[in-house]
DRENDO-1510 file (C-alpha; in Angstrom, 1 decimal, always signed):
<recs>
REC; n; res; u; v; w
REC; 1; UNK; +0.4; -2.4; +96.5 .
REC; 2; UNK; -3.3; -4.5; +95.7 .
REC; 3; UNK; -2.6; -6.9; +98.0 .
REC; 4; UNK; -1.4; -4.7; +101.2 .
REC; 5; UNK; -5.1; -4.3; +102.7 .
REC; 6; UNK; -5.6; -8.4; +102.8 .
REC; 7; UNK; -2.3; -8.9; +104.1 .
REC; 8; UNK; -2.5; -6.3; +106.7 .
REC; 9; UNK; -5.7; -7.5; +107.5 .
REC; 10; UNK; -4.8; -11.0; +108.0 .
REC; 11; UNK; -1.9; -10.1; +110.2 .
REC; 12; UNK; -4.7; -8.0; +112.5 .
REC; 13; UNK; -6.9; -11.0; +112.7 .
REC; 14; UNK; -3.8; -13.5; +113.8 .
REC; 15; UNK; -3.1; -10.4; +116.3 .
REC; 16; UNK; -6.6; -10.2; +117.7 .
REC; 17; UNK; -6.8; -14.2; +117.8 .
REC; 18; UNK; -3.7; -14.8; +119.8 .
REC; 19; UNK; -5.1; -13.9; +123.3 .
REC; 20; UNK; -8.4; -15.8; +122.7 .
REC; 21; UNK; -6.6; -19.0; +121.7 .
REC; 22; UNK; -4.4; -18.7; +124.6 .
REC; 23; UNK; -7.2; -18.6; +127.3 .
REC; 24; UNK; -9.2; -21.3; +126.0 .
REC; 25; UNK; -6.5; -23.7; +125.4 .
REC; 26; UNK; -5.3; -22.8; +129.3 .
REC; 27; UNK; -9.1; -23.0; +130.5 .
REC; 28; UNK; -9.2; -26.4; +128.6 .
REC; 29; UNK; -6.3; -27.9; +130.5 .
REC; 30; UNK; -8.3; -30.3; +133.1 .
REC; 31; UNK; -7.4; -33.4; +133.7 .
REC; 32; UNK; -7.5; -35.8; +131.2 .
REC; 33; UNK; -10.1; -33.0; +129.3 .
REC; 34; UNK; -9.5; -30.8; +126.3 .
REC; 35; UNK; -7.0; -31.3; +123.2 .
REC; 36; UNK; -5.0; -28.3; +121.7 .
REC; 37; UNK; -7.1; -29.1; +118.4 .
REC; 38; UNK; -10.4; -28.7; +120.4 .
REC; 39; UNK; -8.9; -25.5; +121.9 .
REC; 40; UNK; -7.6; -23.9; +118.5 .
REC; 41; UNK; -11.5; -24.4; +117.2 .
REC; 42; UNK; -13.1; -22.9; +120.5 .
REC; 43; UNK; -10.6; -20.1; +120.1 .
REC; 44; UNK; -11.7; -19.3; +116.6 .
REC; 45; UNK; -15.1; -19.5; +117.7 .
REC; 46; UNK; -14.3; -17.4; +120.6 .
REC; 47; UNK; -12.8; -14.9; +118.2 .
REC; 48; UNK; -15.9; -14.5; +115.8 .
REC; 49; UNK; -17.9; -14.0; +118.9 .
REC; 50; UNK; -15.8; -11.3; +120.1 .
REC; 51; UNK; -16.8; -9.6; +116.6 .
REC; 52; UNK; -20.4; -10.0; +116.9 .
REC; 53; UNK; -20.9; -13.4; +115.3 .
REC; 54; UNK; -23.4; -15.4; +117.1 .
REC; 55; UNK; -23.1; -19.2; +117.7 .
REC; 56; UNK; -25.3; -22.2; +117.9 .
REC; 57; UNK; -24.8; -24.2; +120.5 .
REC; 58; UNK; -26.4; -27.6; +121.8 .
REC; 59; UNK; -27.7; -25.3; +124.5 .
REC; 60; UNK; -28.8; -22.3; +122.7 .
REC; 61; UNK; -27.9; -19.3; +120.9 .
REC; 62; UNK; -24.6; -17.7; +122.2 .
REC; 63; UNK; -24.2; -14.3; +121.2 .
REC; 64; UNK; -22.6; -12.7; +124.3 .
REC; 65; UNK; -19.7; -11.0; +123.1 .
REC; 66; UNK; -16.2; -10.6; +125.1 .
REC; 67; UNK; -15.8; -7.0; +124.5 .
REC; 68; UNK; -12.1; -6.6; +125.6 .
REC; 69; UNK; -10.7; -9.1; +122.6 .
REC; 70; UNK; -13.6; -7.3; +120.3 .
REC; 71; UNK; -12.0; -3.7; +121.2 .
REC; 72; UNK; -8.3; -5.4; +120.6 .
REC; 73; UNK; -9.1; -6.5; +117.4 .
REC; 74; UNK; -10.5; -3.3; +116.5 .
REC; 75; UNK; -7.4; -1.6; +117.4 .
REC; 76; UNK; -5.4; -4.0; +115.5 .
REC; 77; UNK; -7.8; -3.5; +112.3 .
REC; 78; UNK; -7.4; +0.1; +113.0 .
REC; 79; UNK; -3.4; +0.1; +112.5 .
REC; 80; UNK; -3.8; -2.2; +109.6 .
REC; 81; UNK; -5.9; +1.1; +108.1 .
REC; 82; UNK; -2.8; +2.9; +109.1 .
REC; 83; UNK; -0.1; +0.6; +107.6 .
REC; 84; UNK; -2.1; +0.0; +104.4 .
REC; 85; UNK; -3.1; +4.3; +103.7 .
REC; 86; UNK; +1.0; +4.6; +103.9 .
REC; 87; UNK; +1.6; +1.7; +101.6 .
REC; 88; UNK; -0.7; +2.6; +99.0 .
REC; 89; UNK; +0.8; +6.5; +99.3 .
REC; 90; UNK; -2.1; +8.3; +100.5 .
REC; 91; UNK; -1.1; +9.2; +103.8 .
REC; 92; UNK; -1.3; +13.1; +104.9 .
REC; 93; UNK; -3.6; +13.6; +101.8 .
REC; 94; UNK; -6.8; +14.7; +103.5 .
REC; 95; UNK; -8.9; +12.7; +101.0 .
REC; 96; UNK; -11.9; +11.1; +102.8 .
REC; 97; UNK; -12.7; +9.1; +99.4 .
REC; 98; UNK; -9.2; +7.7; +99.4 .
REC; 99; UNK; -9.2; +6.6; +103.1 .
REC; 100; UNK; -12.8; +5.1; +102.2 .
REC; 101; UNK; -11.2; +3.0; +99.5 .
REC; 102; UNK; -8.4; +1.9; +101.8 .
REC; 103; UNK; -10.8; +0.9; +104.5 .
REC; 104; UNK; -12.8; -1.1; +102.2 .
REC; 105; UNK; -10.2; -2.9; +101.0 .
REC; 106; UNK; -8.5; -4.1; +104.7 .
REC; 107; UNK; -12.2; -4.7; +105.4 .
REC; 108; UNK; -12.9; -7.2; +102.7 .
REC; 109; UNK; -10.1; -9.0; +103.5 .
REC; 110; UNK; -11.0; -9.4; +106.8 .
REC; 111; UNK; -14.3; -10.4; +106.3 .
REC; 112; UNK; -12.4; -13.4; +104.1 .
REC; 113; UNK; -10.1; -14.0; +107.1 .
REC; 114; UNK; -13.5; -14.4; +109.1 .
REC; 115; UNK; -15.6; -16.7; +106.4 .
REC; 116; UNK; -12.6; -19.3; +106.5 .
REC; 117; UNK; -12.3; -19.3; +110.5 .
REC; 118; UNK; -16.2; -20.2; +110.5 .
REC; 119; UNK; -15.7; -22.8; +108.2 .
REC; 120; UNK; -12.8; -24.1; +110.6 .
REC; 121; UNK; -14.8; -23.4; +114.0 .
REC; 122; UNK; -17.8; -25.1; +112.6 .
REC; 123; UNK; -18.9; -28.6; +114.1 .
REC; 124; UNK; -21.5; -31.0; +115.2 .
REC; 125; UNK; -22.9; -28.9; +118.2 .
REC; 126; UNK; -21.0; -25.8; +117.3 .
REC; 127; UNK; -23.0; -24.0; +114.0 .
REC; 128; UNK; -21.0; -20.9; +113.0 .
REC; 129; UNK; -22.7; -18.9; +109.6 .
REC; 130; UNK; -19.7; -17.9; +107.5 .
REC; 131; UNK; -21.5; -15.6; +105.4 .
REC; 132; UNK; -22.8; -14.1; +108.8 .
REC; 133; UNK; -19.4; -14.1; +109.9 .
REC; 134; UNK; -18.0; -12.5; +106.4 .
REC; 135; UNK; -21.0; -9.7; +106.8 .
REC; 136; UNK; -20.4; -8.9; +110.0 .
REC; 137; UNK; -16.5; -8.9; +109.7 .
REC; 138; UNK; -16.8; -6.7; +106.5 .
REC; 139; UNK; -18.9; -4.2; +108.5 .
REC; 140; UNK; -16.3; -4.2; +111.8 .
REC; 141; UNK; -13.2; -4.3; +109.8 .
REC; 142; UNK; -14.4; -1.6; +107.3 .
REC; 143; UNK; -15.0; +0.9; +110.2 .
REC; 144; UNK; -12.3; -0.2; +112.2 .
REC; 145; UNK; -9.9; +0.3; +109.2 .
REC; 146; UNK; -11.6; +4.0; +108.3 .
REC; 147; UNK; -10.8; +5.1; +111.5 .
REC; 148; UNK; -7.2; +4.4; +111.4 .
REC; 149; UNK; -6.7; +5.5; +107.3 .
REC; 150; UNK; -8.9; +9.1; +108.1 .
REC; 151; UNK; -6.6; +9.6; +111.1 .
REC; 152; UNK; -3.4; +9.0; +109.1 .
REC; 153; UNK; -4.6; +10.8; +106.0 .
REC; 154; UNK; -5.4; +13.5; +107.8 .
REC; 155; UNK; -8.9; +13.7; +106.2 .
REC; 156; UNK; -10.4; +13.5; +109.7 .
REC; 157; UNK; -8.9; +16.8; +111.0 .
REC; 158; UNK; -10.0; +18.4; +107.8 .
REC; 159; UNK; -13.2; +17.4; +108.1 .
REC; 160; UNK; -13.4; +18.5; +111.6 .
REC; 161; UNK; -12.0; +21.8; +110.5 .
REC; 162; UNK; -14.8; +22.2; +108.1 .
REC; 163; UNK; -17.7; +21.6; +110.6 .
REC; 164; UNK; -19.7; +24.4; +112.4 .
REC; 165; UNK; -17.5; +25.2; +116.1 .
REC; 166; UNK; -20.6; +24.4; +117.9 .
REC; 167; UNK; -21.3; +20.6; +116.1 .
REC; 168; UNK; -17.3; +19.9; +116.5 .
REC; 169; UNK; -17.0; +21.0; +120.2 .
REC; 170; UNK; -20.5; +19.3; +121.0 .
REC; 171; UNK; -19.3; +16.2; +119.6 .
REC; 172; UNK; -16.0; +16.0; +121.5 .
REC; 173; UNK; -17.7; +16.7; +124.4 .
REC; 174; UNK; -20.0; +13.9; +124.1 .
REC; 175; UNK; -17.5; +11.6; +123.3 .
REC; 176; UNK; -15.5; +13.1; +126.6 .
REC; 177; UNK; -18.6; +12.6; +128.5 .
REC; 178; UNK; -19.3; +9.2; +127.2 .
REC; 179; UNK; -15.8; +7.9; +128.2 .
REC; 180; UNK; -16.0; +9.2; +131.4 .
REC; 181; UNK; -19.3; +8.0; +132.7 .
REC; 182; UNK; -18.1; +4.7; +131.1 .
REC; 183; UNK; -15.2; +5.0; +133.2 .
REC; 184; UNK; -17.2; +5.7; +136.4 .
REC; 185; UNK; -19.0; +2.3; +135.6 .
REC; 186; UNK; -15.5; +0.6; +135.2 .
REC; 187; UNK; -14.2; +2.0; +138.8 .
REC; 188; UNK; -17.5; +0.4; +140.4 .
REC; 189; UNK; -17.7; -2.8; +138.7 .
REC; 190; UNK; -13.6; -3.5; +140.1 .
REC; 191; UNK; -14.6; -2.3; +143.3 .
REC; 192; UNK; -17.7; -4.3; +143.6 .
REC; 193; UNK; -15.5; -7.6; +142.2 .
REC; 194; UNK; -13.0; -6.6; +144.8 .
REC; 195; UNK; -15.6; -6.2; +147.7 .
REC; 196; UNK; -16.5; -9.8; +147.0 .
REC; 197; UNK; -13.1; -11.2; +146.3 .
REC; 198; UNK; -13.8; -14.2; +148.7 .
REC; 199; UNK; -16.7; -15.4; +147.0 .
REC; 200; UNK; -15.1; -14.8; +143.5 .
REC; 201; UNK; -12.3; -16.8; +145.1 .
REC; 202; UNK; -14.9; -19.6; +145.9 .
REC; 203; UNK; -16.3; -20.0; +142.4 .
REC; 204; UNK; -13.0; -19.9; +140.9 .
REC; 205; UNK; -11.6; -22.5; +143.4 .
REC; 206; UNK; -14.9; -25.0; +142.3 .
REC; 207; UNK; -13.7; -25.5; +139.0 .
REC; 208; UNK; -11.0; -27.9; +140.0 .
REC; 209; UNK; -8.8; -27.1; +136.8 .
REC; 210; UNK; -5.6; -26.3; +138.2 .
REC; 211; UNK; -3.5; -23.3; +138.2 .
REC; 212; UNK; -3.2; -23.1; +134.1 .
REC; 213; UNK; -7.1; -23.7; +133.9 .
REC; 214; UNK; -8.0; -21.3; +136.5 .
REC; 215; UNK; -5.3; -18.7; +135.1 .
REC; 216; UNK; -7.6; -19.3; +131.4 .
REC; 217; UNK; -10.5; -18.9; +133.2 .
REC; 218; UNK; -9.3; -15.5; +134.9 .
REC; 219; UNK; -8.4; -14.5; +131.3 .
REC; 220; UNK; -12.3; -15.1; +129.8 .
REC; 221; UNK; -13.4; -12.8; +133.1 .
REC; 222; UNK; -11.1; -10.5; +131.9 .
REC; 223; UNK; -12.2; -10.6; +128.2 .
REC; 224; UNK; -15.7; -9.9; +129.9 .
REC; 225; UNK; -14.8; -6.7; +132.1 .
REC; 226; UNK; -15.8; -4.2; +129.5 .
REC; 227; UNK; -18.9; -5.7; +129.3 .
REC; 228; UNK; -19.0; -5.9; +132.9 .
REC; 229; UNK; -18.3; -1.9; +133.3 .
REC; 230; UNK; -21.0; -1.6; +130.7 .
REC; 231; UNK; -23.7; -3.0; +132.8 .
REC; 232; UNK; -22.5; -1.0; +135.9 .
REC; 233; UNK; -22.6; +2.3; +134.0 .
REC; 234; UNK; -26.2; +1.3; +133.1 .
REC; 235; UNK; -26.8; +0.4; +136.7 .
REC; 236; UNK; -25.5; +3.9; +137.6 .
REC; 237; UNK; -27.6; +5.8; +134.8 .
REC; 238; UNK; -30.5; +3.7; +136.2 .
REC; 239; UNK; -32.0; +1.3; +134.2 .
REC; 240; UNK; -29.7; -1.2; +135.3 .
REC; 241; UNK; -29.1; -4.9; +133.1 .
REC; 242; UNK; -31.0; -8.3; +133.2 .
REC; 243; UNK; -28.6; -11.1; +134.1 .
REC; 244; UNK; -31.7; -13.6; +132.5 .
REC; 245; UNK; -35.2; -13.6; +131.6 .
REC; 246; UNK; -37.4; -11.8; +133.8 .
REC; 247; UNK; -34.8; -10.6; +136.1 .
REC; 248; UNK; -33.8; -7.1; +137.4 .
REC; 249; UNK; -30.5; -5.5; +138.6 .
REC; 250; UNK; -30.9; -1.6; +139.4 .
REC; 251; UNK; -30.2; +0.7; +142.0 .
REC; 252; UNK; -34.1; +0.2; +143.3 .
REC; 253; UNK; -34.6; -3.6; +142.6 .
REC; 254; UNK; -32.2; -6.6; +142.6 .
REC; 255; UNK; -34.1; -9.7; +141.3 .
REC; 256; UNK; -32.2; -12.1; +139.9 .
REC; 257; UNK; -32.0; -16.3; +139.5 .
REC; 258; UNK; -29.4; -19.0; +139.4 .
REC; 259; UNK; -26.4; -17.0; +138.3 .
REC; 260; UNK; -23.7; -17.9; +135.8 .
REC; 261; UNK; -20.6; -19.9; +137.4 .
REC; 262; UNK; -18.0; -17.0; +137.1 .
REC; 263; UNK; -16.0; -15.0; +139.6 .
REC; 264; UNK; -17.0; -12.1; +137.6 .
REC; 265; UNK; -20.6; -12.2; +138.8 .
REC; 266; UNK; -19.6; -12.3; +142.3 .
REC; 267; UNK; -19.6; -8.2; +142.0 .
REC; 268; UNK; -23.7; -7.8; +141.3 .
REC; 269; UNK; -25.3; -6.5; +143.7 .
REC; 270; UNK; -27.9; -8.6; +146.2 .
REC; 271; UNK; -30.0; -5.7; +147.0 .
REC; 272; UNK; -31.1; -2.3; +146.3 .
REC; 273; UNK; -28.7; +0.7; +147.0 .
REC; 274; UNK; -28.9; +2.4; +150.8 .
REC; 275; UNK; -27.5; +4.5; +152.6 .
REC; 276; UNK; -24.5; +6.3; +151.4 .
REC; 277; UNK; -24.1; +3.7; +148.8 .
REC; 278; UNK; -26.6; +6.4; +147.0 .
REC; 279; UNK; -24.0; +8.7; +146.8 .
REC; 280; UNK; -22.8; +6.6; +143.8 .
REC; 281; UNK; -25.6; +7.5; +141.6 .
REC; 282; UNK; -24.2; +11.0; +141.5 .
REC; 283; UNK; -20.8; +9.9; +139.8 .
REC; 284; UNK; -22.5; +9.7; +136.3 .
REC; 285; UNK; -23.4; +13.4; +136.9 .
REC; 286; UNK; -20.3; +14.7; +138.0 .
REC; 287; UNK; -18.7; +13.1; +135.0 .
REC; 288; UNK; -21.0; +15.1; +132.5 .
REC; 289; UNK; -19.8; +17.9; +134.8 .
REC; 290; UNK; -16.4; +17.8; +134.3 .
REC; 291; UNK; -16.9; +17.4; +130.0 .
REC; 292; UNK; -19.1; +20.5; +130.6 .
REC; 293; UNK; -15.9; +21.9; +132.6 .
REC; 294; UNK; -13.5; +20.8; +129.7 .
REC; 295; UNK; -15.6; +22.2; +127.2 .
REC; 296; UNK; -16.1; +26.0; +128.5 .
REC; 297; UNK; -11.7; +25.8; +129.1 .
REC; 298; UNK; -11.2; +25.1; +125.6 .
REC; 299; UNK; -14.0; +27.4; +124.3 .
REC; 300; UNK; -12.5; +30.6; +126.7 .
REC; 301; UNK; -9.2; +29.3; +125.0 .
REC; 302; UNK; -10.2; +29.9; +121.4 .
REC; 303; UNK; -12.2; +33.4; +122.3 .
REC; 304; UNK; -9.7; +34.7; +124.2 .
REC; 305; UNK; -8.9; +38.5; +123.2 .
REC; 306; UNK; -12.4; +38.4; +121.0 .
REC; 307; UNK; -14.5; +41.6; +121.8 .
REC; 308; UNK; -17.8; +39.6; +121.7 .
REC; 309; UNK; -16.3; +36.8; +123.0 .
REC; 310; UNK; -18.4; +36.7; +126.2 .
REC; 311; UNK; -21.6; +36.1; +123.9 .
REC; 312; UNK; -20.2; +34.0; +121.7 .
REC; 313; UNK; -18.5; +31.8; +124.4 .
REC; 314; UNK; -22.5; +31.5; +126.1 .
REC; 315; UNK; -24.0; +30.6; +122.9 .
REC; 316; UNK; -20.9; +28.3; +122.3 .
REC; 317; UNK; -21.4; +26.6; +125.5 .
REC; 318; UNK; -24.9; +26.0; +125.4 .
REC; 319; UNK; -25.2; +24.8; +122.0 .
REC; 320; UNK; -22.0; +22.2; +122.3 .
REC; 321; UNK; -24.0; +21.2; +125.9 .
REC; 322; UNK; -27.2; +20.8; +123.8 .
REC; 323; UNK; -25.4; +18.6; +120.9 .
REC; 324; UNK; -23.4; +17.0; +123.2 .
REC; 325; UNK; -25.9; +14.9; +125.5 .
REC; 326; UNK; -27.2; +13.1; +122.6 .
REC; 327; UNK; -23.9; +12.2; +121.0 .
REC; 328; UNK; -23.3; +11.0; +124.3 .
REC; 329; UNK; -26.3; +9.2; +124.5 .
REC; 330; UNK; -25.7; +7.2; +121.0 .
REC; 331; UNK; -22.3; +6.3; +122.2 .
REC; 332; UNK; -23.5; +4.7; +125.9 .
REC; 333; UNK; -26.4; +3.3; +124.0 .
REC; 334; UNK; -24.1; +1.7; +121.3 .
REC; 335; UNK; -22.1; -0.1; +124.1 .
REC; 336; UNK; -24.9; -1.3; +125.9 .
REC; 337; UNK; -26.1; -2.9; +122.6 .
REC; 338; UNK; -22.8; -4.4; +121.8 .
REC; 339; UNK; -22.5; -5.7; +125.6 .
REC; 340; UNK; -25.7; -7.7; +125.4 .
REC; 341; UNK; -26.7; -11.2; +124.0 .
REC; 342; UNK; -27.9; -14.6; +124.7 .
REC; 343; UNK; -25.6; -17.4; +126.8 .
REC; 344; UNK; -27.5; -20.3; +126.0 .
REC; 345; UNK; -31.0; -21.8; +126.8 .
REC; 346; UNK; -34.4; -20.1; +127.2 .
REC; 347; UNK; -33.5; -18.7; +130.8 .
REC; 348; UNK; -30.4; -16.6; +129.8 .
REC; 349; UNK; -31.9; -15.6; +126.1 .
REC; 350; UNK; -31.4; -12.0; +127.7 .
REC; 351; UNK; -28.3; -10.5; +129.4 .
REC; 352; UNK; -27.5; -7.0; +129.3 .
REC; 353; UNK; -29.3; -3.5; +129.9 .
REC; 354; UNK; -31.8; -2.4; +127.4 .
REC; 355; UNK; -29.9; -0.2; +124.9 .
REC; 356; UNK; -32.7; +2.7; +124.4 .
REC; 357; UNK; -32.8; +3.1; +127.9 .
REC; 358; UNK; -29.1; +3.7; +128.6 .
REC; 359; UNK; -29.2; +6.5; +125.6 .
REC; 360; UNK; -31.7; +8.4; +127.2 .
REC; 361; UNK; -30.2; +8.3; +130.5 .
REC; 362; UNK; -27.2; +9.2; +129.2 .
REC; 363; UNK; -27.9; +11.6; +127.3 .
REC; 364; UNK; -30.0; +13.3; +129.9 .
REC; 365; UNK; -27.2; +13.1; +132.5 .
REC; 366; UNK; -24.5; +14.3; +130.2 .
REC; 367; UNK; -26.5; +17.0; +128.8 .
REC; 368; UNK; -27.6; +18.6; +132.3 .
REC; 369; UNK; -23.9; +17.9; +133.7 .
REC; 370; UNK; -22.3; +19.3; +131.0 .
REC; 371; UNK; -24.4; +22.5; +131.1 .
REC; 372; UNK; -23.9; +23.0; +134.5 .
REC; 373; UNK; -20.5; +22.5; +134.3 .
REC; 374; UNK; -19.6; +24.5; +131.6 .
REC; 375; UNK; -22.1; +27.1; +132.7 .
REC; 376; UNK; -20.6; +27.3; +136.0 .
REC; 377; UNK; -16.9; +27.5; +134.4 .
REC; 378; UNK; -17.9; +30.0; +132.5 .
REC; 379; UNK; -19.6; +32.1; +135.3 .
REC; 380; UNK; -16.3; +31.8; +137.3 .
REC; 381; UNK; -14.1; +33.3; +135.0 .
REC; 382; UNK; -16.0; +36.4; +134.4 .
REC; 383; UNK; -16.3; +39.2; +132.0 .
</recs>
């Protein structure tokens, strides 16, 4: 029983490492280049980078995490929290303390795996701190496992039931609003890359790595696709993002230097938004309105049959929208923080959006959108 957490953490680490290893192995299959051992070591370094562990290279620090791998790893560790909770026999007990103990056990095992990976990945020209890896993966593993443990034990549901309705609805609205706004960013980023497909293909073809190598490079770009989605979200919200020191990519100004030679960067706009393209800026507001519409539907359904339902539903709507906006802002700011980082060298020391600017803009947009959407839905519903 005591080894269930570390074993689950080990399996979660192995599953989340495989995509990185495959991508980097394929990327290194060039003519006379890259051996399997080197690709495996690079895969370990890339896996640690996905968890936010910075790498020291000969060109400078590398800290831009491939978020697709990080999200996949978080899901696997969350499942480890579920399996460990069941192994300990605490499923459906609704006890948050027991869920926290399970999360700590899984997180500790995950941290040990991370420290071992750091020791194996380090080599001349590539510095990885084992202590930093241990601490980073301890926090990462504990939080991810806690999500799974809280769900399977029922503690999350118990905690939600005990919350004031306005707070509970506000948190739900904020989460939904943040997800919808990020979804708009993902859609715009995908559309931009698709419209620049010819340029992206030219960049990919310039590598001369053969089919296997190009597949690996494509997989690496896919690993950074969530980063691109978050950057596009920051672009739509207004703050924009940087692709290097003293560079700016926002709707009103685009000032970039030499970009990284990756197909993904082909989607970066080459000038300010104009004409019908300006309509894209209203998409995050529409996403906030949809979150407000969903909030109003839920509140009206729960208040149905109550003699005082009309007054209480108006108060609940306004209060939940007021809570939901800042919650969405915090989530969007956290996403922006996770999506940024240096890419070696002083010129590329700043990559990504400024978190507090994204948080502020996201909170404002979701608050206004959710309030308008919820109020309009409530008004159309009648007394």
